[in-house]
N, CA, C and O of each residue as an XYZ file, in Angstrom:
368
protein
N      52.474    212.414    263.340
C      52.712    211.245    262.406
C      53.367    212.285    262.249
O      53.176    213.382    262.775
N      54.736    211.745    260.987
C      54.758    212.349    260.112
C      54.694    213.109    258.324
O      54.215    212.406    257.434
N      54.984    213.906    258.134
C      54.823    214.016    256.921
C      55.685    212.505    256.029
O      55.075    211.904    255.145
N      56.825    212.176    256.363
C      56.923    210.770    255.004
C      55.195    209.343    255.653
O      54.292    209.051    254.868
N      55.256    208.850    256.974
C      54.367    207.886    257.305
C      52.982    208.476    256.023
O      52.462    207.871    255.086
N      52.811    209.643    256.467
C      51.236    210.539    256.321
C      51.105    210.295    254.653
O      50.058    210.471    254.030
N      52.328    209.874    254.084
C      52.004    209.838    252.409
C      51.720    208.946    252.148
O      50.693    208.574    251.581
N      53.156    208.038    252.754
C      53.276    206.164    253.054
C      51.537    205.655    253.033
O      50.838    205.170    252.143
N      51.253    206.051    254.531
C      49.799    205.071    254.304
C      48.462    205.942    253.374
O      47.405    205.509    252.916
N      48.881    206.892    253.363
C      47.746    207.224    252.032
C      47.606    207.097    250.995
O      46.586    207.418    250.386
N      49.332    206.221    250.170
C      49.191    205.846    249.000
C      48.955    204.539    249.106
O      48.183    203.982    248.326
N      49.604    203.870    250.105
C      49.197    202.920    250.919
C      47.440    201.594    250.862
O      47.220    200.692    250.053
N      46.435    202.133    252.243
C      45.229    202.676    252.173
C      44.815    202.916    250.771
O      44.545    202.160    249.837
N      44.849    204.203    250.911
C      43.379    204.352    249.982
C      42.893    203.840    248.706
O      41.666    203.855    248.600
N      43.452    203.458    247.860
C      43.252    202.617    246.342
C      42.671    200.899    246.762
O      42.033    200.195    245.979
N      43.143    200.433    248.381
C      42.506    199.095    248.679
C      41.560    198.668    249.837
O      41.310    197.626    250.443
N      41.079    200.196    249.863
C      39.748    200.797    251.014
C      40.853    200.171    252.195
O      40.230    199.531    253.042
N      42.197    200.200    252.426
C      42.204    198.846    253.969
C      42.932    200.244    254.653
O      43.418    201.275    254.188
N      42.713    199.646    256.107
C      43.678    200.997    256.790
C      45.355    199.865    257.762
O      45.488    199.531    258.940
N      45.967    199.712    256.940
C      47.143    199.518    257.986
C      47.553    200.524    258.588
O      47.620    201.664    258.128
N      47.913    200.091    259.869
C      48.681    201.057    260.882
C      50.308    201.130    260.885
O      50.998    200.119    261.020
N      50.786    202.298    260.739
C      52.829    202.478    259.693
C      53.354    201.479    260.300
O      54.124    200.800    259.621
N      53.060    200.961    262.114
C      53.852    199.480    262.642
C      53.163    198.128    262.033
O      53.796    197.115    261.737
N      51.673    198.306    261.892
C      51.830    197.264    260.060
C      52.317    196.892    259.542
O      52.834    195.777    259.474
N      52.309    198.205    258.676
C      53.189    198.320    257.501
C      54.508    197.818    258.003
O      54.656    196.686    257.541
N      55.011    197.985    258.368
C      56.516    198.072    258.584
C      56.712    196.973    259.302
O      57.912    196.799    259.519
N      55.658    195.733    260.000
C      56.510    194.981    260.522
C      56.233    193.781    259.058
O      56.903    192.778    258.813
N      54.868    194.393    258.171
C      54.626    193.331    256.674
C      55.404    193.844    255.473
O      54.946    193.695    254.340
N      56.360    194.336    255.653
C      57.603    195.039    254.803
C      59.427    194.065    255.199
O      60.522    194.045    254.639
N      58.778    193.351    256.555
C      60.358    192.413    256.771
C      59.747    191.232    256.636
O      60.390    190.356    257.214
N      58.608    190.770    256.029
C      58.142    189.083    256.618
C      57.693    188.759    255.579
O      56.523    189.082    255.375
N      58.387    188.043    254.572
C      58.037    187.100    253.565
C      56.799    186.193    253.199
O      56.418    185.511    252.248
N      56.360    186.562    254.509
C      54.479    185.945    254.104
C      53.750    186.801    253.672
O      52.547    186.649    253.461
N      54.418    187.853    253.477
C      53.379    189.036    253.243
C      53.093    189.103    251.550
O      52.202    189.429    250.765
N      54.743    188.462    251.560
C      54.375    187.573    249.475
C      53.378    187.078    248.922
O      52.419    187.342    248.197
N      54.016    186.066    249.621
C      53.115    184.418    249.796
C      51.390    184.889    250.080
O      50.576    184.470    249.257
N      51.071    185.431    250.812
C      49.788    185.557    250.535
C      50.005    186.920    249.893
O      48.790    186.892    249.698
N      50.233    187.619    249.584
C      50.522    189.173    248.460
C      49.582    189.983    248.873
O      48.520    190.309    248.342
N      50.300    190.425    250.355
C      49.486    191.147    250.808
C      49.241    192.474    250.333
O      50.322    192.956    249.993
N      48.525    193.084    250.201
C      48.017    194.852    249.356
C      48.727    196.034    249.523
O      49.300    196.832    248.781
N      48.476    195.886    250.983
C      49.584    196.441    251.324
C      50.746    196.828    251.492
O      51.025    198.025    251.568
N      51.568    195.931    251.574
C      52.747    195.177    251.299
C      53.185    195.508    249.648
O      54.064    196.333    249.397
N      52.522    194.824    248.668
C      52.294    195.162    247.470
C      52.672    196.904    246.761
O      53.647    197.192    246.068
N      51.703    197.715    247.154
C      51.209    198.886    246.767
C      52.285    199.481    247.556
O      52.702    200.424    246.884
N      53.016    199.390    248.772
C      54.211    199.754    249.126
C      55.344    199.661    247.919
O      55.587    200.580    247.137
N      55.723    198.898    247.924
C      57.181    198.514    247.010
C      56.974    198.827    245.739
O      58.086    199.013    245.244
N      55.795    199.050    244.615
C      55.044    199.272    243.337
C      54.872    200.754    243.475
O      55.551    201.455    242.725
N      53.975    201.394    244.417
C      53.326    202.894    244.035
C      53.935    203.840    244.889
O      53.829    204.985    244.448
N      54.620    203.733    246.112
C      55.551    204.007    246.962
C      56.994    204.257    245.851
O      57.634    203.423    245.211
N      57.169    205.902    245.969
C      58.792    206.279    245.436
C      59.463    205.188    246.278
O      59.194    204.728    247.388
N      60.499    204.905    245.313
C      62.108    204.724    246.596
C      62.069    205.367    247.169
O      61.905    204.964    248.321
N      62.163    206.825    247.008
C      62.851    207.864    248.196
C      62.661    207.681    249.299
O      63.378    207.658    250.299
N      60.403    207.377    248.877
C      60.118    207.706    249.647
C      60.079    206.928    251.063
O      59.797    207.138    252.243
N      60.677    205.586    249.950
C      60.109    203.970    250.997
C      61.741    204.346    251.590
O      61.485    204.458    252.789
N      63.130    204.584    251.474
C      63.512    204.664    252.339
C      63.273    205.122    252.770
O      62.586    204.461    253.548
N      63.213    206.625    253.198
C      62.604    207.375    254.071
C      61.906    206.791    255.702
O      62.095    206.820    256.918
N      60.719    206.122    254.303
C      60.071    205.139    255.423
C      60.560    204.547    256.398
O      60.426    204.753    257.605
N      61.404    203.448    255.583
C      62.136    201.952    256.299
C      62.926    202.250    257.290
O      63.185    201.445    258.185
N      63.687    204.202    257.197
C      64.510    204.706    258.113
C      64.092    205.106    259.435
O      64.700    205.199    260.502
N      62.696    205.354    259.033
C      61.884    206.309    259.945
C      61.532    205.366    260.995
O      61.601    205.541    262.211
N      61.175    204.418    260.401
C      60.240    202.725    261.257
C      61.317    202.069    261.857
O      60.947    201.366    262.797
N      62.780    202.045    261.599
C      63.463    201.593    261.730
C      63.827    199.511    261.929
O      64.341    198.665    262.660
N      62.800    199.798    260.172
C      62.836    198.381    259.241
C      64.038    198.060    258.470
O      64.690    198.767    257.702
N      64.171    197.018    258.785
C      65.787    196.407    258.647
C      65.752    196.468    256.182
O      65.067    195.858    255.360
N      66.891    197.540    256.045
C      66.050    197.938    254.637
C      66.607    195.941    253.713
O      66.317    195.527    252.590
N      67.216    195.428    254.546
C      68.081    194.491    254.086
C      66.808    193.149    253.824
O      66.780    192.283    252.950
N      66.143    193.336    254.611
C      64.834    192.463    254.556
C      64.009    192.666    254.741
O      63.379    192.007    255.568
N      63.312    194.034    253.893
C      62.209    194.592    252.901
C      63.263    194.584    251.704
O      62.904    193.920    250.731
N      64.083    195.000    251.644
C      64.617    194.212    249.926
C      64.446    192.585    249.817
O      64.091    192.271    248.680
N      64.559    191.793    250.442
C      63.950    190.593    250.044
C      62.885    189.856    249.795
O      62.603    188.729    249.388
N      62.106    191.345    250.354
C      60.381    190.974    250.715
C      60.255    191.535    249.349
O      59.646    190.927    248.470
N      60.844    192.731    249.147
C      60.457    193.479    247.763
C      60.686    192.151    247.185
O      59.544    191.738    246.981
N      61.476    191.286    246.823
C      62.211    190.825    245.416
C      61.409    189.644    245.173
O      61.301    189.061    244.094
N      60.746    189.284    246.488
C      59.815    187.717    246.499
C      58.635    188.605    245.671
O      58.154    188.310    244.577
N      58.409    189.414    246.249
C      57.251    190.002    244.989
C      57.175    190.387    243.979
O      56.148    190.380    243.301
N      58.185    190.783    243.671
C      59.058    191.147    241.982
C      58.742    190.161    241.082
O      58.259    190.195    239.950
N      59.357    188.672    242.297
C      59.076    187.294    241.595
C      57.853    187.106    241.091
O      57.774    186.811    239.898
N      56.795    187.220    241.787
C      55.367    186.556    242.178
C      54.976    187.615    241.186
O      53.943    187.097    240.764
N      55.109    188.882    240.444
C      54.265    190.089    240.242
C      54.868    189.515    238.817
O      54.105    189.510    237.851
N      56.067    189.084    238.679
C      56.485    188.994    236.934
C      57.238    190.372    236.541
O      57.398    190.724    235.372
N      57.663    191.079    237.624
C      58.051    192.096    236.706
C      59.346    192.776    238.437
O      59.306    192.494    239.635
N      60.311    193.733    237.573
C      61.378    194.050    238.871
C      60.756    195.446    239.577
O      60.100    196.233    238.894
N      60.997    195.666    240.897
C      60.480    196.606    241.988
C      61.628    196.855    242.549
O      62.556    196.166    242.971
N      61.388    198.006    242.474
C      62.732    199.095    242.450
C      63.759    197.972    243.903
O      64.380    196.917    243.771
N      63.481    198.941    245.290
C      64.204    197.744    246.518
C      63.967    196.499    246.174
O      64.682    195.920    246.992
N      63.425    195.593    245.485
C      63.488    194.412    245.295
C      64.646    194.143    244.576
O      65.315    193.121    244.729
N      64.972    195.307    243.557
C      66.206    195.166    242.334
C      67.227    195.269    242.539
O      68.114    194.855    241.793
N      67.511    196.195    244.240
C      68.764    196.524    244.948
C      69.405    195.380    245.632
O      70.611    195.451    245.868
N      68.775    194.406    245.952
C      69.674    192.890    245.954
C      70.202    192.092    245.230
O      70.883    191.182    245.704
N      69.960    192.285    243.513
C      70.718    192.217    242.612
C      71.919    192.606    242.486
O      72.896    192.073    241.961
N      71.701    194.052    243.265
C      73.021    195.035    242.472
C      73.849    194.820    243.483
O      74.496    195.811    243.824
N      74.093    193.527    244.259
C      74.951    193.728    245.696
C      75.903    192.575    245.039
O      76.891    192.168    245.650
C-alpha cells in the first residue's frame, strides 16, 4: 500500500471506527449516493484530508476528478459550508 493511500485511510477510518478499503472509498467518492446517505468515510475524505493528498489519492486510484468534485459539491451543500474539491466545480 502506498504512503498516500495509507495516510488517506488512516484519516478516513480512525475517527469513525470504520474500515473502508481504498477501492471502496474510491467508489464512494464518485457516487452521488454517498452524499445523499451522508457516508462518513466519503465526507471525511472531502473534509479532513488535505487537498494535495486528495488529489494524489484520486490520481493513484484512477478516480475521475470531475465526478469526485461533483460529489464533494453535494456534500458541501448538505453540510452548509464549502469543501475545497467541491468548490473547484464553481471555478470552472
